[in-house]
C-alpha positions as CSV (number, residue, x, y, z in Angstrom):
1,M,33.0,-5.4,15.6
2,T,33.5,-6.4,12.1
3,D,36.4,-5.3,9.9
4,L,36.0,-2.3,7.6
5,I,35.7,-3.8,4.1
6,R,33.7,-3.0,1.0
7,P,31.1,-5.8,0.6
8,R,30.3,-7.5,-2.7
9,R,26.5,-7.3,-2.1
10,G,24.5,-4.2,-1.3
11,R,26.8,-1.7,-2.9
12,I,25.7,1.1,-5.1
13,I,28.8,2.8,-6.4
14,A,31.9,1.5,-4.6
15,G,30.5,-0.1,-1.5
16,V,32.0,2.5,0.9
17,C,28.7,3.4,2.5
18,A,27.6,-0.2,2.7
19,G,31.0,-1.1,4.3
20,L,30.6,1.7,6.9
21,A,27.1,0.5,7.7
22,L,28.2,-3.1,8.2
23,R,31.1,-1.9,10.5
24,F,28.8,0.2,12.7
25,H,25.8,-2.2,12.5
26,T,23.4,0.3,10.9
27,S,21.4,0.6,7.8
28,P,23.2,1.3,4.5
29,T,20.4,3.5,3.5
30,L,20.9,5.7,6.6
31,V,24.6,6.0,5.9
32,R,24.0,6.9,2.2
33,L,21.4,9.5,3.3
34,L,23.8,11.0,5.9
35,F,26.5,11.2,3.2
36,L,24.1,13.0,0.8
37,L,23.1,15.4,3.5
38,S,26.8,16.1,4.3
39,M,27.3,17.1,0.7
40,L,25.3,20.3,1.5
41,L,28.0,21.3,3.9
42,P,31.4,22.7,2.8
43,G,34.2,20.2,3.1
44,P,36.2,17.4,1.5
45,Q,33.4,14.7,1.5
46,I,34.1,13.6,-2.1
47,L,37.9,13.3,-1.4
48,I,37.2,11.2,1.7
49,Y,34.9,8.9,-0.2
50,I,37.4,8.4,-3.0
51,A,40.2,7.8,-0.4
52,L,38.1,5.2,1.3
53,W,37.3,3.6,-2.0
54,V,41.0,3.2,-2.7
55,I,42.0,2.2,0.9
56,L,39.3,-0.2,1.9
57,P,39.8,-3.8,0.7
58,K,37.1,-5.7,-1.1
59,Q,35.3,-8.5,0.6
60,R,36.9,-11.9,-0.4
61,A,34.8,-14.5,-2.1
């Protein structure tokens, strides 16, 4: 499996969903859709996204 990083390409806002998609070998669109659907449920989704934005390293050039 690959490391969990925020890629330089294919990112929309911060690259968190694209990084998760690369890590789990799935489509970034699917991960983004699942994230948007999870926003309908109560919970700390935004806080987790921001935490991953801060914690995950950027892809090196």
